[in-house]
C-alpha positions as a Markdown table, in Angstrom:
| # | Residue | x | y | z |
|---|---|---|---|---|
| 1 | Unk | -44.9 | -115.1 | 121.7 |
| 2 | Unk | -46.2 | -111.6 | 122.0 |
| 3 | Unk | -47.7 | -109.6 | 119.1 |
| 4 | Unk | -47.6 | -105.9 | 119.0 |
| 5 | Unk | -50.7 | -103.8 | 118.6 |
| 6 | Unk | -49.7 | -103.1 | 115.0 |
| 7 | Unk | -49.3 | -106.8 | 114.2 |
| 8 | Unk | -52.6 | -107.7 | 115.8 |
| 9 | Unk | -54.3 | -104.9 | 113.9 |
| 10 | Unk | -52.8 | -106.3 | 110.6 |
| 11 | Unk | -53.9 | -109.9 | 111.4 |
| 12 | Unk | -57.4 | -108.7 | 112.3 |
| 13 | Unk | -57.7 | -106.7 | 109.0 |
| 14 | Unk | -56.4 | -109.7 | 107.0 |
| 15 | Unk | -58.9 | -112.1 | 108.6 |
| 16 | Unk | -61.8 | -109.7 | 108.1 |
| 17 | Unk | -60.7 | -109.3 | 104.4 |
| 18 | Unk | -60.5 | -113.0 | 103.9 |
| 19 | Unk | -64.0 | -113.4 | 105.5 |
| 20 | Unk | -65.4 | -110.6 | 103.4 |
| 21 | Unk | -64.0 | -112.1 | 100.2 |
| 22 | Unk | -65.3 | -115.5 | 101.1 |
| 23 | Unk | -68.8 | -114.1 | 101.7 |
| 24 | Unk | -68.7 | -112.2 | 98.4 |
| 25 | Unk | -67.6 | -115.3 | 96.6 |
| 26 | Unk | -70.5 | -117.3 | 97.9 |
| 27 | Unk | -73.0 | -114.6 | 97.1 |
| 28 | Unk | -71.6 | -114.0 | 93.6 |
| 29 | Unk | -71.2 | -117.7 | 92.8 |
| 30 | Unk | -73.9 | -119.8 | 94.4 |
| 31 | Unk | -73.7 | -123.5 | 94.4 |
| 32 | Unk | -74.9 | -125.1 | 91.2 |
| 33 | Unk | -78.5 | -126.3 | 91.5 |
| 34 | Unk | -79.6 | -129.7 | 90.6 |
| 35 | Unk | -81.5 | -129.0 | 87.3 |
| 36 | Unk | -83.4 | -132.3 | 87.5 |
| 37 | Unk | -84.9 | -131.3 | 90.8 |
| 38 | Unk | -85.9 | -127.9 | 89.5 |
| 39 | Unk | -89.5 | -128.0 | 88.3 |
| 40 | Unk | -89.2 | -124.6 | 86.6 |
| 41 | Unk | -86.8 | -125.8 | 83.9 |
| 42 | Unk | -88.4 | -125.9 | 80.5 |
| 43 | Unk | -87.5 | -128.7 | 78.2 |
| 44 | Unk | -86.8 | -127.5 | 74.6 |
| 45 | Unk | -88.9 | -129.3 | 72.1 |
| 46 | Unk | -87.3 | -130.3 | 68.8 |
| 47 | Unk | -88.1 | -127.8 | 66.1 |
| 48 | Unk | -91.2 | -128.4 | 64.1 |
| 49 | Unk | -91.4 | -129.3 | 60.4 |
| 50 | Unk | -92.4 | -125.7 | 59.6 |
| 51 | Unk | -89.6 | -124.2 | 61.7 |
| 52 | Unk | -87.0 | -126.4 | 60.0 |
| 53 | Unk | -88.5 | -125.4 | 56.6 |
| 54 | Unk | -88.4 | -121.7 | 57.5 |
| 55 | Unk | -84.7 | -122.1 | 58.4 |
| 56 | Unk | -84.0 | -123.8 | 55.1 |
| 57 | Unk | -85.9 | -121.0 | 53.3 |
| 58 | Unk | -83.7 | -118.4 | 55.1 |
| 59 | Unk | -80.5 | -120.2 | 54.1 |
| 60 | Unk | -81.8 | -120.5 | 50.5 |
| 61 | Unk | -82.6 | -116.7 | 50.4 |
| 62 | Unk | -79.1 | -115.9 | 51.8 |
| 63 | Unk | -77.5 | -118.0 | 49.1 |
| 64 | Unk | -79.6 | -116.4 | 46.3 |
| 65 | Unk | -78.8 | -112.9 | 47.6 |
| 66 | Unk | -75.0 | -113.7 | 47.7 |
| 67 | Unk | -75.1 | -114.8 | 44.1 |
| 68 | Unk | -77.2 | -111.8 | 42.8 |
| 69 | Unk | -74.4 | -109.3 | 42.8 |
| 70 | Unk | -72.1 | -111.7 | 41.0 |
| 71 | Unk | -74.6 | -112.8 | 38.4 |
| 72 | Unk | -74.1 | -116.3 | 39.6 |
| 73 | Unk | -76.6 | -119.1 | 38.7 |
| 74 | Unk | -79.4 | -119.6 | 41.2 |
| 75 | Unk | -79.1 | -122.6 | 43.6 |
| 76 | Unk | -81.1 | -125.6 | 42.6 |
| 77 | Unk | -84.9 | -125.1 | 42.9 |
| 78 | Unk | -85.9 | -126.1 | 46.5 |
| 79 | Unk | -88.6 | -128.6 | 45.7 |
| 80 | Unk | -89.3 | -129.3 | 49.4 |
| 81 | Unk | -90.6 | -125.8 | 49.8 |
| 82 | Unk | -93.7 | -126.9 | 47.8 |
| 83 | Unk | -94.8 | -128.6 | 51.0 |
| 84 | Unk | -94.9 | -125.3 | 52.9 |
| 85 | Unk | -98.6 | -125.3 | 53.3 |
| 86 | Unk | -98.6 | -128.9 | 54.7 |
| 87 | Unk | -95.7 | -128.5 | 57.1 |
| 88 | Unk | -96.6 | -129.0 | 60.8 |
| 89 | Unk | -96.2 | -125.8 | 62.8 |
| 90 | Unk | -94.6 | -125.6 | 66.3 |
| 91 | Unk | -96.9 | -126.9 | 69.0 |
| 92 | Unk | -99.0 | -124.1 | 70.4 |
| 93 | Unk | -98.3 | -121.8 | 67.5 |
| 94 | Unk | -101.5 | -120.4 | 66.0 |
| 95 | Unk | -101.6 | -120.7 | 62.2 |
| 96 | Unk | -104.6 | -119.1 | 60.7 |
| 97 | Unk | -106.3 | -121.6 | 58.4 |
| 98 | Unk | -107.5 | -118.9 | 56.0 |
| 99 | Unk | -104.5 | -116.6 | 55.7 |
| 100 | Unk | -101.6 | -119.0 | 56.0 |
| 101 | Unk | -102.4 | -120.9 | 52.8 |
| 102 | Unk | -102.7 | -117.6 | 51.0 |
| 103 | Unk | -99.3 | -116.5 | 52.2 |
| 104 | Unk | -97.7 | -119.8 | 51.4 |
| 105 | Unk | -99.2 | -119.8 | 47.9 |
| 106 | Unk | -97.8 | -116.2 | 47.4 |
| 107 | Unk | -94.4 | -117.3 | 48.5 |
| 108 | Unk | -94.3 | -120.3 | 46.1 |
| 109 | Unk | -95.5 | -118.0 | 43.3 |
| 110 | Unk | -92.7 | -115.5 | 44.0 |
| 111 | Unk | -90.2 | -118.4 | 44.2 |
| 112 | Unk | -91.3 | -119.6 | 40.8 |
| 113 | Unk | -91.1 | -116.0 | 39.5 |
| 114 | Unk | -87.5 | -115.7 | 40.8 |
| 115 | Unk | -86.5 | -118.8 | 38.9 |
| 116 | Unk | -88.3 | -117.6 | 35.7 |
| 117 | Unk | -86.8 | -114.1 | 35.9 |
| 118 | Unk | -84.1 | -113.0 | 33.5 |
| 119 | Unk | -80.8 | -112.3 | 35.3 |
| 120 | Unk | -81.3 | -108.5 | 35.1 |
| 121 | Unk | -84.7 | -108.8 | 36.9 |
| 122 | Unk | -83.6 | -111.3 | 39.6 |
| 123 | Unk | -83.0 | -108.6 | 42.3 |
| 124 | Unk | -86.6 | -107.4 | 42.0 |
| 125 | Unk | -87.9 | -110.9 | 41.9 |
| 126 | Unk | -85.8 | -111.8 | 44.9 |
| 127 | Unk | -87.0 | -108.7 | 46.8 |
| 128 | Unk | -90.6 | -109.7 | 46.0 |
| 129 | Unk | -89.9 | -113.1 | 47.5 |
| 130 | Unk | -88.5 | -111.5 | 50.6 |
| 131 | Unk | -91.5 | -109.2 | 50.8 |
| 132 | Unk | -93.8 | -112.3 | 50.7 |
| 133 | Unk | -91.9 | -113.6 | 53.8 |
| 134 | Unk | -92.4 | -110.2 | 55.5 |
| 135 | Unk | -96.1 | -110.1 | 54.7 |
| 136 | Unk | -96.7 | -113.5 | 56.2 |
| 137 | Unk | -94.6 | -112.9 | 59.3 |
| 138 | Unk | -96.4 | -109.6 | 59.8 |
| 139 | Unk | -99.5 | -111.7 | 60.6 |
| 140 | Unk | -98.0 | -115.0 | 61.8 |
| 141 | Unk | -95.0 | -115.3 | 64.1 |
| 142 | Unk | -93.4 | -111.8 | 63.9 |
| 143 | Unk | -90.2 | -112.8 | 65.6 |
| 144 | Unk | -88.2 | -113.2 | 62.3 |
| 145 | Unk | -89.2 | -109.8 | 60.9 |
| 146 | Unk | -85.9 | -108.2 | 61.9 |
| 147 | Unk | -83.9 | -110.8 | 60.1 |
| 148 | Unk | -86.2 | -110.7 | 57.1 |
| 149 | Unk | -85.8 | -106.9 | 56.8 |
| 150 | Unk | -82.0 | -107.4 | 56.4 |
| 151 | Unk | -82.5 | -109.8 | 53.5 |
| 152 | Unk | -83.5 | -107.4 | 50.8 |
| 153 | Unk | -81.0 | -107.0 | 47.9 |
| 154 | Unk | -79.8 | -103.8 | 46.2 |
| 155 | Unk | -80.8 | -103.5 | 42.6 |
| 156 | Unk | -78.0 | -104.5 | 40.2 |
| 157 | Unk | -75.5 | -101.7 | 39.3 |
| 158 | Unk | -75.8 | -99.9 | 42.7 |
């Protein structure tokens, strides 16, 4: 069987194209590595007691904020937050033994103020609570500050 020059050129182009695509596929999608053999893989530690409490505090603040505009009742008082100063921080996280108790006490005071505030004054009391979070995170663990800044509530009637 004889191929013409044109047919041979087509076959050569097709084979080169397949080879090029195969090469690109191997470069783009390397073989999966065995993660157990990779020493650079970092194990995620379970969240600390303090980290879990901070997440609960954020959820609580979100639910309070959602109810402010509707004049809804506040969610039940989060009694577990009273242990804020005693919560174990994430391993390796520096918590200043002088300032953190001050910030946690301020948060708890603002939380009590929120629950004691008349309905018309709750947005201001809530914003003071959020500000206490921002004050602490400005000194300790600044990562959540972006989220905290979005938590402030508009005054009622606006």
